[in-house]
VOGU-3710 file (C-alpha; in Angstrom, 3 decimals, decimal comma):
1> msttggfsws> 127,841/104,542/160,117  130,416/102,005/159,016  132,293/100,382/161,920  135,291/99,598/159,680  135,782/102,950/157,981  134,819/101,406/154,631  131,594/100,917/152,689  128,269/101,171/154,525  124,997/99,969/153,018  123,123/102,298/155,358
11> daldefevrr> 125,017/105,381/154,227  124,886/104,369/150,575  121,135/103,796/150,606  120,540/107,033/152,498  122,455/108,873/149,778  120,466/106,992/147,140  117,155/108,081/148,637  118,295/111,706/148,979  119,292/111,825/145,308  116,079/110,116/144,217
21> aqarelgger> 114,047/112,679/146,153  116,012/115,494/144,506  115,314/114,046/141,073  111,602/113,904/141,869  111,662/117,629/142,679  112,265/118,377/138,967  113,022/122,083/138,594  111,964/122,913/142,117  108,763/123,763/143,943  108,339/127,211/142,373
31> rvarqknqgr> 108,767/126,036/138,793  106,562/122,979/139,301  103,846/125,158/140,827  103,997/127,474/137,812  103,588/124,504/135,470  100,576/123,294/137,433  99,022/126,766/137,613  99,166/126,937/133,816  97,100/123,765/133,647  99,841/121,405/132,478
41> ytireridai> 101,103/118,127/133,877  104,764/117,731/134,734  106,781/115,244/132,708  106,620/112,679/135,509  102,852/113,074/135,788  102,530/112,447/132,037  104,617/109,324/132,285  102,537/108,067/135,221  99,299/108,822/133,344  100,157/106,915/130,168
51> serfseigef> 102,084/103,929/131,498  101,413/101,027/133,812  105,092/100,640/134,639  108,158/102,807/134,082  111,813/101,822/134,468  113,744/105,066/134,378  117,181/105,598/132,873  119,389/108,561/133,817  117,364/109,488/136,872  120,383/110,904/138,705
61> avfeehdalg> 121,887/112,944/135,867  122,376/116,609/136,862  123,958/119,784/135,521  125,317/122,954/137,084  123,040/125,975/137,118  124,440/129,490/136,788  122,929/132,950/136,903  123,131/135,469/134,063  126,609/136,581/135,186  127,990/133,048/135,368
71> nrlgtlsssy> 127,813/132,581/139,106  127,203/128,978/140,158  123,803/128,474/141,809  123,928/124,737/142,385  122,740/121,701/140,462  119,496/120,790/138,737  118,175/117,489/137,472  118,330/116,780/133,766  115,729/118,489/131,587  114,980/115,103/129,981
81> vcglakvdgr> 113,308/112,083/131,582  113,335/108,734/129,796  113,214/104,986/130,171  111,399/101,768/129,371  107,623/101,717/129,918  104,581/99,507/129,597  101,668/101,128/127,775  98,539/99,007/127,435  100,673/95,967/128,109  103,210/96,810/125,392
91> svalggedft> 106,874/97,655/125,917  107,744/101,124/124,603  110,642/103,530/124,850  109,298/106,644/126,558  110,910/110,044/126,957  110,086/113,674/127,380  111,391/117,132/128,148  110,965/118,682/131,586  109,886/122,273/131,089  110,492/123,055/134,768
101> vragapqsyl> 114,222/122,667/134,143  115,491/125,480/131,922  112,296/125,344/129,854  113,139/121,871/128,600  116,293/123,068/126,834  119,063/120,466/126,465  122,230/120,708/128,503  125,608/119,710/127,179  125,952/115,923/127,491  122,282/115,602/128,449
111> drmkggmggf> 120,896/116,969/125,187  118,247/115,208/123,152  120,467/114,130/120,302  123,213/111,518/119,929  125,131/110,930/123,138  122,469/112,485/125,351  119,444/111,094/127,114  117,109/111,888/124,222  119,523/110,027/121,980  119,586/107,116/124,415
121> vedlaheyki> 115,819/106,630/124,365  115,934/106,599/120,550  118,700/103,995/120,671  116,563/101,978/123,097  113,679/101,942/120,612  116,064/101,019/117,788  117,921/98,228/119,585  114,881/96,643/121,238  112,633/97,196/118,198  109,870/98,811/120,262
131> pllmfvegig> 107,692/101,900/119,676  108,978/105,319/120,733  106,587/107,681/122,535  107,742/111,220/123,287  106,331/114,111/125,275  107,585/117,331/123,714  107,719/120,535/125,711  110,894/122,525/125,220  112,366/125,683/123,777  114,758/123,679/121,608
141> gdvsaqedkg> 117,877/125,787/122,033  119,313/127,874/124,835  122,304/130,237/124,731  123,209/129,154/128,258  123,987/125,699/126,881  127,117/127,280/125,423  128,251/127,951/128,980  127,852/124,272/129,811  130,179/123,354/126,970  132,509/126,286/127,440
151> htyltsslsw> 132,251/127,226/123,775  129,759/127,842/121,003  128,930/124,983/118,672  127,370/124,201/115,320  123,933/122,660/115,625  124,903/120,520/112,620  126,962/118,562/115,170  123,702/117,185/116,572  122,855/113,846/114,977  119,423/113,301/113,435
161> trsfelldev> 120,298/109,984/111,830  118,679/107,784/114,470  115,527/109,946/114,504  114,907/109,261/110,834  116,075/105,637/110,912  113,391/104,926/113,475  110,660/106,003/111,059  111,468/102,921/108,968  111,628/100,616/111,987  109,117/101,311/114,770
171> pvltmvsgaa> 106,081/103,503/115,457  107,158/106,989/116,559  104,382/108,951/118,285  104,720/112,439/119,772  102,636/114,724/121,949  103,092/118,492/122,384  101,851/120,222/125,506  103,017/123,726/126,306  105,677/125,072/123,953  107,637/123,239/121,252
181> vggsaarava> 110,207/125,507/119,634  113,048/124,949/117,181  114,608/121,532/117,659  111,826/120,420/119,979  109,237/121,319/117,343  111,234/119,455/114,718  111,367/116,341/116,885  107,587/116,443/117,315  107,062/116,669/113,564  109,518/113,850/112,717
191> shfsvmtkds> 107,030/111,171/113,712  104,338/108,878/112,360  101,660/110,589/114,423  101,659/113,833/116,379  99,055/115,482/118,582  99,038/118,743/120,523  96,722/120,317/123,054  94,633/123,260/121,911  96,443/125,719/124,190  99,960/124,633/123,107
201> vlfaggpplv> 102,259/126,333/120,599  104,716/124,999/118,031  107,006/127,036/115,788  110,525/127,341/114,406  111,083/130,523/116,405  108,899/132,325/118,927  107,652/135,917/119,062  110,984/137,361/120,356  112,858/135,958/117,354  110,121/137,097/114,975
211> rralgieidk> 110,311/140,565/116,473  114,091/140,745/116,110  114,240/139,181/112,650  111,185/140,717/110,992  110,093/143,577/113,217  106,664/141,976/113,592  104,763/141,897/116,865  102,708/138,721/117,088  101,067/136,680/119,815  102,504/133,183/120,285
221> helgggpvat> 99,129/131,516/119,694  98,567/133,513/116,511  102,035/132,491/115,370  101,869/128,773/116,092  99,000/127,827/118,373  97,373/124,409/118,227  94,686/125,470/115,716  97,388/126,998/113,474  99,764/124,023/113,573  97,012/121,487/112,907
231> acgavdnlar> 95,386/123,549/110,135  98,601/123,522/108,089  99,472/119,886/108,803  102,601/120,501/110,883  100,902/118,448/113,597  98,319/115,772/112,833  95,648/116,171/115,494  94,374/118,695/118,008  93,396/117,557/121,517  91,144/119,139/124,128
241> deddamaqlr> 93,683/118,617/126,886  96,567/116,367/127,873  94,321/113,453/128,848  92,697/113,551/125,413  96,112/113,798/123,728  97,440/110,767/125,602  94,284/108,824/124,766  94,929/109,581/121,085  98,512/108,329/121,368  97,296/105,073/122,860
251> tvlsylpqnv> 94,596/104,686/120,207  97,026/105,121/117,311  99,486/102,742/118,953  96,745/100,093/119,154  96,527/99,940/115,333  100,268/99,534/114,812  102,683/96,634/115,379  105,707/96,830/117,677  107,957/97,180/114,640  108,101/96,593/110,879
261> wqlpertacd> 109,084/92,955/111,427  105,687/92,205/112,963  102,086/92,451/111,744  99,478/94,681/113,407  97,398/92,829/115,966  94,019/91,568/114,837  91,510/92,055/117,642  88,269/90,322/118,547  85,258/91,859/116,801  81,610/91,706/117,858
271> dpvdrratel> 80,413/93,598/114,761  79,125/90,941/112,316  81,258/90,801/109,206  78,123/90,327/107,085  76,342/93,351/108,559  74,543/95,157/105,713  75,288/98,881/105,695  71,788/99,932/104,681  72,409/103,502/105,890  74,672/104,080/102,883
281> ldiipenrrq> 71,620/104,453/100,647  70,585/107,447/102,747  74,080/108,890/103,148  74,827/109,023/99,412  72,303/111,461/97,845  70,545/110,568/94,629  71,329/114,100/93,465  74,902/113,747/92,140  75,600/117,423/92,837  74,727/117,130/96,517
291> ayraakvvka> 77,509/116,641/99,061  77,601/114,180/101,950  79,822/113,481/104,946  82,635/111,140/103,917  83,260/110,074/107,513  79,720/108,690/107,662  80,467/106,448/104,679  83,614/105,160/106,379  81,874/104,499/109,692  79,062/102,616/107,974
301> vvdrdsffei> 81,511/100,059/106,563  84,269/99,588/109,152  83,889/97,969/112,570  81,649/100,020/114,846  83,500/102,764/116,731  86,834/101,784/115,161  87,448/104,764/112,871  90,108/107,146/114,177  90,506/110,206/111,960  93,958/111,716/111,419
311> gsrwgkslvs> 94,467/115,265/110,156  90,838/116,433/110,166  91,872/120,102/110,205  93,987/120,156/107,025  93,814/118,710/103,520  90,074/118,654/104,071  89,072/117,372/100,637  90,417/113,997/101,758  89,501/112,171/104,968  92,212/109,901/106,350
321> glaridgmpi> 92,618/107,680/109,367  92,845/104,205/110,839  90,095/101,650/111,374  89,366/97,926/111,577  87,278/95,538/109,552  86,513/92,234/111,258  89,237/93,158/113,743  91,901/93,695/111,044  93,669/97,106/111,261  93,560/99,138/108,037
331> gvlasnpqhl> 94,279/102,606/106,757  91,352/104,565/105,337  91,151/107,336/102,741  87,918/108,917/101,508  87,259/111,788/99,120  85,304/114,518/100,897  82,772/116,270/98,616  81,988/118,760/101,390  85,314/120,496/100,697  86,298/121,598/97,171
341> ggamdaaaae> 83,738/119,110/95,882  86,238/116,373/96,750  88,884/117,689/94,336  92,410/116,798/95,396  94,495/119,876/96,165  98,146/119,941/97,228  97,325/119,600/100,919  95,054/116,602/100,378  97,692/114,964/98,191  100,336/115,454/100,878
351> kqvrlmnlct> 97,926/114,049/103,433  97,454/110,944/101,284  101,213/110,496/100,919  101,613/110,603/104,677  98,967/107,936/105,349  100,069/105,689/102,480  103,645/105,761/103,782  102,437/104,862/107,278  100,399/101,942/105,953  103,193/100,641/103,733
361> tfhlpvlyfv> 105,680/100,841/106,600  103,524/98,940/109,090  101,680/96,463/106,813  98,218/98,035/106,923  95,944/97,415/103,898  94,262/100,559/102,572  90,546/101,051/101,906  89,932/104,049/99,634  86,438/105,527/99,051  86,713/107,485/95,790
371> dvpgfmvgpq> 84,590/110,482/94,828  87,094/112,782/93,159  86,309/115,153/90,271  90,049/115,552/89,608  92,957/117,605/90,840  91,928/121,035/92,059  92,262/123,695/89,364  92,699/127,456/89,462  95,439/129,963/90,314  95,450/129,222/94,027
381> aeranvmrwg> 95,789/125,494/93,444  98,609/125,976/90,946  100,504/128,296/93,266  100,169/125,695/96,021  101,996/123,242/93,703  99,069/120,881/93,161  100,776/119,020/90,306  103,950/118,282/92,244  102,034/116,967/95,237  99,452/115,266/93,036
391> vraiqsvvea> 102,167/113,242/91,350  103,599/112,399/94,774  100,169/111,038/95,702  100,239/108,852/92,599  103,761/107,743/93,522  102,610/106,786/97,028  100,109/104,354/95,507  102,559/102,977/92,951  105,186/102,356/95,640  102,744/100,871/98,162
401> tvpiitvqvr> 103,451/97,235/98,975  100,170/96,647/100,807  96,793/95,722/99,295  94,673/98,707/98,233  90,924/98,257/97,837  89,131/101,185/96,228  85,401/101,743/96,292  84,168/103,896/93,408  81,471/105,819/95,242  80,628/108,530/92,710
411> kayglavsat> 82,970/110,665/90,619  86,357/109,472/89,383  87,690/111,906/86,815  91,047/112,974/85,498  94,606/112,300/86,584  93,684/112,322/90,271  92,085/108,883/89,827  95,602/107,503/89,236  96,264/108,341/92,880  93,582/105,883/94,030
421> snpdrlglrl> 94,701/102,551/92,553  97,710/100,933/90,875  97,050/98,927/87,677  100,448/97,244/87,982  99,510/95,544/91,245  96,266/93,939/92,355  94,561/97,228/93,149  91,054/95,872/93,547  88,373/98,339/92,428  84,806/97,841/93,624
431> awpsgewgdl> 82,137/100,012/92,007  78,800/101,099/93,360  75,943/101,723/90,888  76,261/105,415/91,816  79,736/105,567/90,244  80,688/107,709/87,261  84,107/108,206/85,690  86,051/109,400/82,680  88,817/111,748/81,549  86,888/114,855/82,610
441> pieggveaay> 83,551/115,617/84,307  80,851/115,990/81,679  80,071/119,634/82,361  83,600/121,003/82,131  84,727/118,384/79,653  82,019/119,263/77,123  82,925/122,944/77,388  86,599/122,176/76,760  86,124/119,695/73,921  83,260/121,322/71,985
451> rreieaaddp> 83,684/125,013/72,711  83,727/126,065/69,034  80,619/124,078/68,120  78,762/125,433/71,138  79,726/129,040/70,416  78,789/128,679/66,730  75,323/127,262/67,467  72,194/129,411/67,151  71,333/128,431/70,724  74,622/127,715/72,567
461> aamrariedr> 72,868/126,678/75,775  70,660/124,186/73,981  73,639/122,823/72,060  75,619/122,391/75,264  72,686/120,556/76,892  72,319/118,204/73,886  76,022/117,331/73,952  75,982/116,788/77,693  72,968/114,468/77,387  74,746/112,461/74,700
471> mrslvdpwrt> 77,952/112,181/76,726  76,026/111,310/79,875  74,591/108,260/78,124  78,162/107,000/77,708  79,069/107,209/81,395  76,667/104,474/82,442  78,915/102,529/84,875  77,469/99,232/83,682  79,178/99,694/80,315  82,533/99,744/82,082
481> veafgvehmi> 81,593/96,762/84,225  80,551/94,756/81,155  83,929/95,516/79,547  85,749/94,529/82,779  87,024/98,084/83,018  86,413/97,863/86,746  86,870/94,656/88,702  83,426/94,304/90,258  80,104/96,051/90,811  78,582/95,538/94,251
491> dpretrevva> 75,531/96,552/96,206  76,782/99,305/98,588  75,087/97,534/101,475  77,375/94,520/100,938  80,594/96,529/100,950  81,663/95,507/104,439  81,403/91,779/103,768  83,089/91,961/100,355  85,981/94,079/101,626  86,432/91,837/104,651
501> sfleasqdal> 86,770/88,738/102,474  89,582/90,288/100,444  91,296/91,662/103,547  91,181/88,195/105,082  92,809/86,735/101,980  95,491/89,458/102,020  96,918/88,423/105,393  99,352/85,942/103,833  100,615/88,607/101,435  101,168/90,956/104,381
511> avqkrkka> 103,133/88,230/106,150  105,386/87,928/103,105  105,986/91,685/103,116  106,847/91,468/106,807  109,442/88,762/106,141  111,010/90,868/103,384  111,717/93,551/105,993  113,902/91,119/107,944
//
C-alpha cells in the first residue's frame, strides 16, 4: 500500500498482472475448453505457434457482456488479438479473431474495420510496410453488436479502403480455421494467399440464414466446407490441420518481399544450375495424344523441393504456384493436359489472372510451360463466361511488368496462346522439339476449314486423313524456328540452365520496377 495516499508501484503492478491474467483467459474456461475439444487452437496458441516473438497491442481492451434480455453479465476481453510479430525472422503485422469471445464477432469500437483493432493491425502493416498475416475465425456480424452501440447501423459505414490498399503494398496472407462467415469470410478472401483447414467452413451466410431466406436445409460443410471453398477458388489451398495451414503461410511468405518497394530474397541453392533434366524425356510422352502430369515438368526444372502449388483444387487445367530457380523466387504456370486436355476454361483463366497479379505486384518473374489446345469450347464453357475470363488472362500478361519466359512444351493453338506471352514486351519463348502450334489444332481445324470438300468426297474419311497429313507437314516446329517465329529452340534437358541465365539477367530490370513503385 502507498504510505502517502498517492500512487503505488506495488498496487499498480498488481492491477496490471490481474488484468493481464484476465486477458489470457480469453472467453473463459468453458469456451476455451469447447474450442480445444473441437480440435482447434485458440487465437493465442496460433500466434505462439507461428511467431518467435509477439508484441501485443490492445491486450487490455474489454467490452460489456449482456444476456438476451439486456442484463449486464460483466466484461469480456476483446474478440480480436493483434500486434507486431517476428515470423521466421521477419517483422509482420499479425492479428486474428478470438472465437471464444462472442464467436469472434466484432464489438463496437473493437471491430475489425477502421477505428477498431482489426483496422489498427492493417494500419500497422501499411505504415511500417510489413506483411499482414491474419487468423480468421468469426461469424462476421452479430445482432448483439447493435446493443453495444445503442443503435442499428449500416455496414457500409465499415471501411474497406485500407484492406484493399494493402494488396498493392505488402503481402496479405490469411488462414481460416473453424468458421468464417460474412465479413470474416470476405476478409479471408481479400488476400494474396488464403488457406483453410479441411474441417473449416466459409460462406456468406450459414445454414440458419439459408433456411430463413431460401427454405433449404443444408449442412454447414455441404454449404461451405473446406473442400467446397477450395474447389471453387474462394480459398486458395486446403490444409490437413492448423499446423499444416501455418506451415503453408510461412512457405508463401518466404517467396515474397516485405513490401512492393523491395525485391524477393534470393536464397542459397545447392541444386546445380546446369543440372540436366533428363527425366523430361520420360515425362513428356512421344504420343501427342497422351497426357502427363504438369507438376512433374515443373519440378524437373525448378530448384529441388522448391515448387509450392497454389489452387490445386480449382481451375485444374492450369497448374500455378511459386518456386525458385538458382535461388531466385518465381511464379510458375503450366498447362495441365490431364484436365480438359489442357484447354483454358474460365476457372483456369481466373487462376492465371490471380497469379500474374501476385507476381507483378511483388516483382516475381513468371515461367510458363505451355501445352494449350485453346480456350475450352462447348455450352458449359460458354455459360461459365470463358471468353470474358480468357480475355482477362490475356490482359494479365499484357499488363505484367515482370519478365515472362514461356516454354512451348507441346500444343499452342488458338487465342488462348495470347495469354501465355506478350509480343509487345520481351516475352521470351523457348520451344522444345515436341512443340506444335497454329490457329487451330489440326483435327478440329481441318473439319472446320474443309467441311464441304470432305463431305463431297467419295470417301470422306480418307479425304480428311489426306488433308490432315498435308497440314501436319506444315506444323513442323523447325519451320517456325527457321523463320524466327519463336525466339529459340532448346533441348528440354537444358531448360533449367537456359531459364536461369535469363532470370539472372532480369534482376536489374526487376530492380528498376521496384524503384518505380517508390
